[in-house]
N, C-alpha and C positions, 0 to 999 in steps of 0.2 A: 410317662403316663401321670399327670395330673390329679389328684385326688383333691386336694383343697388348695385354695392359694398359698398357702407356706406349707405344703405336703405333696411332695412327687415321688414316684418310682424311677428309678435309673438302673439299667442294665452295664451301661458302658463302664468299662473298667477304670478309664482314665479320670472319667468324672468322679466315680468312687473314692479312690486313690487321691487325686485331688483335694475332696471333702475332708478326708482323714488326716491327710498334710495340714491342710488349713486350720481345723481343729486341734492340730497337736496330737491326736491319737495315732499317728503313724508315723514313723521317722522318715525323713528325706534320703533318697540312697542316690549314689553315684551309678552311672552307667557305665561298663568297660566295654570297649567294641574292639573287638580283633578282625579285622578287614582278612578274609579267606583264611579263618583260623586253621582249617585243614593242610593247608600249605605254610604256616607260620607257627610252628610248634616254638620255637624259641620266643616268641609275643607270648604264646600262652605260659612257658614257664617263668617269664617276667610277672606275668599277671598273679600266677601262684605266689610268686614271693610279696607283690604287693598285696596280696589279701593276706598273709602270713603276716606281715607287718601291723595291719589293721585289725589281725586277732590279738596278735601281742600287746598292742596299745589299748585293748579292750573296747576298740569300737564296734557294735552292733557283733558282737562275738558270734552270736549263735547263727545269722545271716551270713556272715562272712565264712563261718565254717561249711554251711552249705554250700556256698558258691564256689569256695576252694573245690570241694568235692567234687560237684559238677564239672568245674575246669578240668580237674584230675581226669574225671571218665572221659571228657571229650579229647585230651590229650592221648590217653591211652588208646582211644579208638581212631585216632587220625588217620590213620592208615584205610581204615573200614570207611571213614566219610570220604578220603580221597577216592578210593573205588567206586562209593555211590555217588560222588560228584563227576567221576570222569579224569581224573585228575593224576592219575598213577602214571602216565606215560610223563606229564610234565616234571612228574617229581624224579623220575629216574634220568631226566636231561638235566636237571639242577643239580644231582648228583654226580652225574659224569663231570660236570663243569668245576664242581667244587674239588673233586681228586682230580 
């Protein structure tokens, strides 16, 4: 909604974050994506190690700690996520092939 020629209200999160980043009020973040995370626990472990390094280096320490904790939560619940996504049988087959 435009209130004045130079004043407007936005609710779009992307627009808000872009504005904050452009004005240097909000740091730029990298996005980490683990495809099919419930089936790729090893990639989640690698991501935890990457976040640990970021924390150790002092890069956005609080945000990285929050992200690490969220990844740990997801990793610990990967079995539940597989059940929710209907992938328990696929995991069983993968385990049989591995052993």
